[in-house]
Legacy VTK file of the C-alpha trace (Angstrom):
# vtk DataFile Version 3.0
C-alpha trace
ASCII
DATASET POLYDATA
POINTS 255 float
-34.656 173.493 -180.133
-31.493 173.027 -180.309
-31.296 169.787 -177.974
-33.697 168.303 -180.219
-32.686 168.986 -183.813
-28.976 167.742 -181.900
-30.460 164.838 -180.726
-32.538 164.252 -183.708
-29.637 164.407 -186.288
-27.337 161.955 -184.060
-29.971 159.674 -184.193
-30.122 159.867 -187.890
-26.877 159.720 -188.539
-26.249 156.221 -186.291
-28.767 154.568 -188.571
-27.361 151.586 -190.804
-30.242 152.599 -193.120
-28.678 156.317 -194.087
-25.289 154.711 -193.945
-26.174 152.172 -196.571
-28.532 155.233 -198.667
-25.157 157.442 -199.009
-23.189 154.912 -200.097
-25.769 153.836 -202.384
-25.686 157.194 -204.329
-22.278 157.573 -204.579
-22.085 154.026 -206.353
-24.530 155.077 -208.839
-22.746 158.440 -208.991
-19.641 157.093 -209.471
-21.327 155.006 -211.711
-22.677 156.559 -213.996
-19.767 159.754 -214.710
-17.354 156.310 -214.968
-19.636 154.621 -217.631
-20.511 157.422 -219.677
-18.004 159.027 -222.592
-18.991 163.299 -221.107
-20.855 165.046 -218.895
-23.946 165.532 -220.061
-24.685 161.644 -220.546
-23.733 160.857 -217.093
-25.814 163.764 -215.803
-28.827 162.364 -217.626
-28.357 159.165 -216.307
-27.739 160.310 -212.889
-30.786 162.576 -212.886
-33.020 159.696 -214.520
-31.734 157.333 -211.489
-32.062 160.069 -208.740
-35.267 161.527 -209.419
-36.792 157.499 -208.268
-34.260 157.184 -205.545
-34.135 160.217 -203.708
-37.845 160.919 -202.807
-38.266 157.023 -201.984
-35.936 156.695 -199.198
-36.660 160.482 -198.023
-40.738 160.009 -198.115
-40.422 156.408 -196.564
-37.360 157.201 -194.114
-38.967 159.762 -192.677
-42.443 158.182 -192.570
-41.174 155.408 -190.998
-38.664 157.405 -188.313
-41.400 159.808 -187.439
-43.813 156.732 -186.543
-41.318 154.716 -184.439
-40.416 157.931 -182.956
-44.198 158.225 -181.741
-43.428 157.699 -177.718
-39.937 160.483 -177.905
-42.774 163.079 -179.316
-45.184 162.775 -176.734
-42.503 163.036 -173.878
-41.682 166.513 -175.604
-45.115 167.074 -175.969
-45.515 166.612 -172.399
-42.743 168.746 -171.197
-43.001 172.843 -171.110
-42.227 172.887 -174.927
-44.311 174.305 -177.652
-45.068 172.044 -180.292
-44.076 174.243 -182.843
-40.459 174.025 -181.494
-41.096 170.621 -181.576
-41.552 169.941 -185.016
-39.481 172.584 -186.408
-36.692 170.107 -184.685
-37.734 167.404 -186.199
-38.050 168.357 -189.821
-34.682 170.390 -189.612
-33.086 167.873 -187.699
-34.906 164.654 -190.893
-34.216 167.425 -193.753
-30.877 168.363 -192.901
-29.604 164.580 -192.483
-31.270 163.456 -195.559
-29.665 166.074 -197.029
-26.033 166.132 -196.258
-26.192 162.151 -197.180
-27.021 163.031 -200.630
-24.265 165.577 -200.909
-21.718 163.129 -199.412
-23.209 160.505 -201.829
-23.959 162.380 -205.160
-22.484 165.924 -204.636
-19.160 164.720 -204.487
-19.083 163.145 -207.729
-21.054 165.780 -209.333
-18.019 168.747 -208.073
-15.559 166.575 -209.637
-16.872 165.392 -213.249
-19.591 168.045 -214.129
-19.290 171.762 -214.640
-19.194 173.793 -211.202
-22.478 175.499 -212.391
-24.405 172.344 -213.400
-23.318 170.377 -210.303
-24.652 172.988 -208.544
-27.778 173.109 -209.380
-27.858 169.494 -209.437
-27.093 169.449 -205.742
-29.992 171.968 -205.369
-32.535 170.036 -207.190
-31.403 167.097 -205.333
-31.918 169.134 -201.767
-35.320 170.996 -203.031
-36.088 167.211 -203.805
-35.309 165.429 -200.609
-37.635 168.307 -198.456
-40.131 168.032 -200.256
-40.422 164.219 -199.823
-39.643 165.542 -196.125
-42.181 167.424 -196.154
-44.905 164.834 -197.949
-43.858 162.354 -195.288
-44.499 164.694 -192.347
-47.667 165.636 -193.613
-49.115 161.390 -194.447
-48.096 160.719 -191.074
-49.506 163.004 -189.025
-53.220 162.266 -191.057
-53.172 158.697 -189.288
-52.564 157.469 -185.955
-52.032 154.176 -188.019
-48.568 153.163 -188.921
-49.080 150.447 -192.081
-52.096 153.252 -193.385
-49.418 156.409 -192.863
-46.407 154.349 -194.714
-49.337 153.235 -197.620
-50.222 156.612 -198.143
-46.681 157.576 -198.356
-45.560 154.865 -200.496
-48.815 155.753 -202.898
-47.918 159.266 -202.772
-44.438 158.056 -204.760
-45.974 156.222 -206.729
-48.184 159.196 -208.232
-45.579 161.555 -208.559
-42.641 159.346 -210.015
-44.673 157.137 -212.038
-48.341 157.478 -212.432
-48.469 161.489 -212.812
-46.527 161.468 -216.519
-49.334 158.927 -217.857
-52.286 161.599 -216.627
-49.990 163.788 -218.238
-49.899 161.465 -221.658
-53.448 160.769 -221.213
-54.755 164.285 -221.115
-52.431 165.336 -224.303
-54.114 162.785 -226.394
-57.717 163.205 -225.225
-57.014 166.948 -225.497
-54.629 167.033 -228.646
-57.324 169.082 -230.592
-56.967 172.327 -227.877
-54.559 175.037 -226.968
-54.305 173.211 -223.909
-49.986 174.575 -223.362
-51.313 177.092 -221.100
-52.904 174.375 -219.204
-49.951 171.997 -219.448
-47.660 174.439 -217.628
-50.212 174.935 -214.465
-50.697 170.755 -214.322
-46.645 170.308 -214.489
-46.552 172.281 -211.214
-48.170 169.750 -209.740
-45.354 167.010 -209.696
-41.990 167.850 -207.515
-40.614 165.631 -209.413
-41.553 167.023 -212.833
-40.417 170.618 -211.794
-37.190 169.436 -210.920
-36.421 167.301 -213.835
-37.288 170.314 -216.275
-35.290 172.530 -213.626
-31.868 170.443 -214.378
-32.858 169.945 -218.258
-33.177 173.892 -219.148
-30.386 174.590 -217.409
-28.465 171.441 -219.272
-30.212 172.781 -222.324
-31.270 169.294 -223.638
-33.956 170.051 -226.393
-34.502 166.275 -226.721
-34.683 165.309 -223.315
-36.867 168.332 -222.148
-40.360 166.028 -223.159
-43.420 167.953 -223.969
-43.963 170.239 -220.269
-40.596 171.242 -220.442
-40.352 172.199 -223.731
-43.434 174.306 -222.602
-41.796 175.982 -220.315
-38.637 177.059 -222.249
-40.965 178.222 -224.978
-43.254 180.306 -222.134
-40.600 181.209 -219.839
-37.273 181.389 -221.288
-34.499 179.654 -219.547
-33.616 182.136 -217.151
-37.015 182.973 -216.026
-37.941 179.201 -216.168
-35.549 178.501 -213.629
-36.770 180.685 -211.207
-40.361 180.089 -211.562
-39.253 176.034 -211.005
-37.139 177.015 -207.963
-40.385 179.405 -206.624
-42.999 176.406 -207.145
-40.117 173.702 -205.391
-40.041 175.712 -202.763
-44.011 176.259 -202.757
-44.020 172.275 -202.406
-41.922 172.228 -199.008
-43.408 175.308 -197.205
-47.424 173.880 -198.408
-46.899 170.657 -197.292
-45.089 171.070 -193.820
-47.539 174.290 -192.969
-50.544 172.103 -193.110
-48.646 168.960 -191.466
-47.565 171.679 -188.669
-51.285 173.077 -188.181
-52.545 169.596 -187.938
-49.530 168.833 -185.390
-50.237 171.669 -182.960
-54.365 170.658 -183.391
-53.612 166.348 -182.808
-54.827 164.945 -178.903
-51.541 162.512 -178.934
LINES 1 256
255 0 1 2 3 4 5 6 7 8 9 10 11 12 13 14 15 16 17 18 19 20 21 22 23 24 25 26 27 28 29 30 31 32 33 34 35 36 37 38 39 40 41 42 43 44 45 46 47 48 49 50 51 52 53 54 55 56 57 58 59 60 61 62 63 64 65 66 67 68 69 70 71 72 73 74 75 76 77 78 79 80 81 82 83 84 85 86 87 88 89 90 91 92 93 94 95 96 97 98 99 100 101 102 103 104 105 106 107 108 109 110 111 112 113 114 115 116 117 118 119 120 121 122 123 124 125 126 127 128 129 130 131 132 133 134 135 136 137 138 139 140 141 142 143 144 145 146 147 148 149 150 151 152 153 154 155 156 157 158 159 160 161 162 163 164 165 166 167 168 169 170 171 172 173 174 175 176 177 178 179 180 181 182 183 184 185 186 187 188 189 190 191 192 193 194 195 196 197 198 199 200 201 202 203 204 205 206 207 208 209 210 211 212 213 214 215 216 217 218 219 220 221 222 223 224 225 226 227 228 229 230 231 232 233 234 235 236 237 238 239 240 241 242 243 244 245 246 247 248 249 250 251 252 253 254
């Protein structure tokens, strides 16, 4: 497992897209804090940018990398190596590489400009979001042998979680405005990792005006501390469940 992991890590760090991604995050992060006059405004600006950029790059880069590494994976499968070890090595290598890019690009400005606790929470949310969309990329790539179809599924997943999900929430709120749907909204919110990451950060910042309807419900139902714990737990589930499904399919797949 160690050799496969090292190979994946070295291969990714040589990739120009990962280098560009790190530089892009650094530029966005430094700019967000330089253009705003206080920490909270800088964090909110950076939050909105990163919640679109990090998921998109994570899911697209991982999907394309897995398809481009198909011959390498087939070679490893032909060797006396367990498929679980191969899949775990790929996931750890990709997840760790993209997480390190996020830390180098966005983490350093956060630690310099933001309060330490806020910076750590923001970095944790960014890493969790990265790992979630890496896991989703593993799932979408294992569902189809066709590269174009797999990349298409990844783009659709990003569009749904980043843009369409909030529209569906507003539609439900409008249609069911006469009914007590607060508890149902808490459950529905857990179906979007991007919304969970946003709520996780905004609960800690205590920016009531920016929480939105679902964030306000989280705060009212669970309180700040309990809401943070539940948000973390749900984000971890978003990593574990898609990855385990992809692992199970990889073990049974005829390559």
